[in-house]
N, C-alpha and C positions, 0 to 999 in steps of 0.2 A: 910246473909252469905258471908264471904269474899272469894276472889278468892283462897286464900290458903286453906280455909276449903272446897271449892268446889273441889279443886284438891285432897285433902285428901279423900273426899267421893268417887270421881271417882276412886282413887287408890284402895280403899277398895272394891268397886264394882267389879273392874277388877280382883282383887285377888280372890274374892268369885266366880266369873264366872270360872276363871282358875281352882280353886279347884273342882268345880262341874264337869268340863270337865275331870279332872284327875280321879275323882271317878267313872265316867261312864265307863271307859275302862275295869276295872276288872269285872263290872257287865255285860258288853257285852260279855266278855270272859266266864263268868259263864253261861250266857244264851246259848251261842254257845256250850259250853261243855255239858250242860244239854241236849240240843236238840240232839246232836250227840250221846251221850251215850244212851239216851232214844230210839232213832231210832234203834240203834244197838240191844237193848233189845227187842223192839216190833217186829222186823223183825225175831225174833227167832234165832239170831246168837250167843246167849250166853247160855251155859249149866248151870244147877243149881250148879254144883260143881266147876265151874271156879271162881277163885279168882281175883277180880279186885282191884288193888292197885293204890294209888294216883300216885306213881312213874311211873308205867306202862302206865296209862292213860295220864299222862302229856307228856310222851315221844311220845305216839301215836298221840296225838292232837297237839303237838308242843307248849305247853303253860306251865306255872308254875303250881305248885301243889295247890296253893290257890283257883283259880276258879274251879279246879277239885273237891276239897274238898267241896266247896259250892254246886256244882252241885250234888254230891253224897248225900249230906244232903237233898237236895230238892227231889231227887228220893226216898230216904228213907221215907220222910214225905208223899209222894204219895203212899207208900206201894208197890213200885216196887222192891226194894232191901232191904237187911238188912246189916247193917254195924257192923262188929265185931272189937272191939278195938285192935289195933296193928296187926290185921290179914288182914283186907281188907273188900271189899264188895262182897256180893253174891246175886244172883237172889233169890227173895223171894219164899219160898215154902208154898203152901196153904194146909191146912187140908180139908177133905171133908166138915166138919162143917163150916169152913170159906168160902168155895166156895158156899155152900148152903145159908149162911147168906148174902153173896154179892148179889146173885140172888134174894133173898127175898126182900132185900132193893131196888134193881134195879126195881123189879116189882112194889113195892109200889110207888116209885118216878116217874116211867114212866107212871103208871096209872094216877097219879095226873097230870103229864104234859099234857097228852092228854085231860084231863078233863077241863083244863084251857087255852089250846092253843088258840091263835088267828088265826082262820082259814081265809085264804086269797087266792085269785087266785095264788099269787106267791108261797105260801106254797104248794098248790096243784100241781103246775107245777114242783117245786123243788123235791117233793117226787116222782112224776111220773118219772122224769128223773133219779132219784136215783135207782128206781126199775129196769129200763131198764139197767143201768150200772151193777147192782147186777147180773142180769140174764146173761149179757155178760161175766162178770168175772167168774161166775159159770161154764158156758159152756167152757171157756178157761182154767179152772182149775187153775186160778190165785188166790191162797189162800190169799196172803197178800192184794191184791187190793180188793178182795171180802170182807174181814173182815173190811178193811178201809171204804169201801162203806156202809157196814152195820152200822158201827159206825156213818157215816155221815148222814144216814137216821134218826137215833135216835137223833143225835145231832141237826139236822135241826128242829125237833119237839121241842126239849128242848129250842132252841134259840127263837122259835116262841112264847114261853110263855112269853118272855121278862122278865123272872126271871133269872138274871145272876148267882145268887148263886146256883139255881137249875141246871143250865147248867154246872157250874163248878164241882159240886159234881157228877153229872152223867158222865161227861167226865173222872173224876178220877176213878170212878167205872169201866167204860169201859176199861180204861188202865190196871187196875188190872186183870180184866177178860181175857184180851188179853193174859196174861202170860200162862194160861193153855188152852185157846181156840184154839191156833194154833195146839196144840197136839191132839185136839179132833175135828178138822175141819169137818171130814166126818160124824160126828154124826147128825148134824142138818143143815148144810149149804144149802142143797137142798130145805129146807122148807122156807127159808128166803123170796124169791120173793112172794110166795103166802101169807105168813103171813103179809108182808108189804102191799100187795095189799088190804088185808082185812081192814087194818087200813086206808089206803088211801080212800077206798070206803066209809067207815064210815064218813070220813071228807067231802068227796064230797056231801054226803047226809046231812051234818051238824048234824050228830047224834053222839054226844060225848059219850053218854052212850055205844053205840055199839063200839066206838073206844076203850073205856076202856076194854070192854070184849075181843076185838081182841088183844089188847096189852097184857092183862093178859094171854090169851091163847098162844100167841107167846112166851113170856118169860117163861111161865110155861112149855111149850114143850121142849125148849132148856135146861132148868134146869133139867127137869126129865130125858132127854136123857143123860146128862152129869153126873149127880149124880149116875144114874144106872150103867153107864160104869165104873166110878171110884170105886164104891163099888164092882163090879165084879172083877176089876183088883186088888183090895186089898186082895182078898181071896187067 
């Protein structure tokens, strides 16, 4: 290869790197927009009838509409919002049937997770610490941090299965559940520490069958309380 050809190759490589760097900026902005809007939603700061437009969000975030549009599409794919053409985005509304379906799916997947989880001293310690924080946030009536810690407890178990697809799906289900869980926080929040302790105890005893029973009872209780409340409210 001649020096001229080497120079041409170097120039091509330099251009390719520069193009990759240019492409990364919008993706970073999309990720930032996604996280910002998602956090706003999960903290319960958005009402169901509030319209989110690309123009409004781009002004609020100080970025162009393109990354905002991509972020909204991602949130719609996760089931957190619905986008209406030429109108904007709205917080997703769930029917009682959809909520029940989500909890049924969650119970099946989390029961599977505890049946295949890799029990280790680190997992035991992480879950024990999570339960302590859950009790602390419950006593302080810190709703957001309590729900976040509840999600962390279940997420820790999912990650310990070393099945990343399972973890991803369960995290998405948890995010959807959050949308209506904040409104029904008082129904089952107080039962979380004891329910989590039952799962932890089963792990400490290396009894995965009992862990499955404890997980099913935990999710079944929350589902039952929530569905009963929603049906009464709908009358």
